[in-house]
C-alpha positions, 0 to 999 in steps of 0.5 A: 931989106930982105924979102919975106920969101928969102927969109923963109927960104933961109929958114928952110935951109937952116931947119933942114941942116939940123941933125935929127935922130934917125927913126928906130928901125921897125924891120926887126919887129915886122920880121919877128911878127911875120915869123910868129904868124908864118905857121898859122898862115901856112896852116890856113893856106893848106886848109883852104887851098887859097892864095895868101893875101895878108897876115897881121899879128893881133895880140896872141893870135894872127889874122890871116886873109886868103883868096879862095877860088870857086868852081867857075865863080869869082874868088872869095876872100876868107879871113881867119883868126888863128892863135899863134 
């Protein structure tokens, strides 16, 4: 009689051998969202003189976070919501 571990191992091998559909590519959506917010990000970086940290599309606007250097102080994080 087969042991539980050998049955479990066989089940894992069989489960892993089934063909699963590939996940839908999301890189196109990410690239499109980034290009939609790129002008807004450039505008915020130019306005603040900061270093771009992140860009997130949010509905019909973009949430842009930059790191702005202070005069002899710690840099501060600034987040702005800009329409696309």
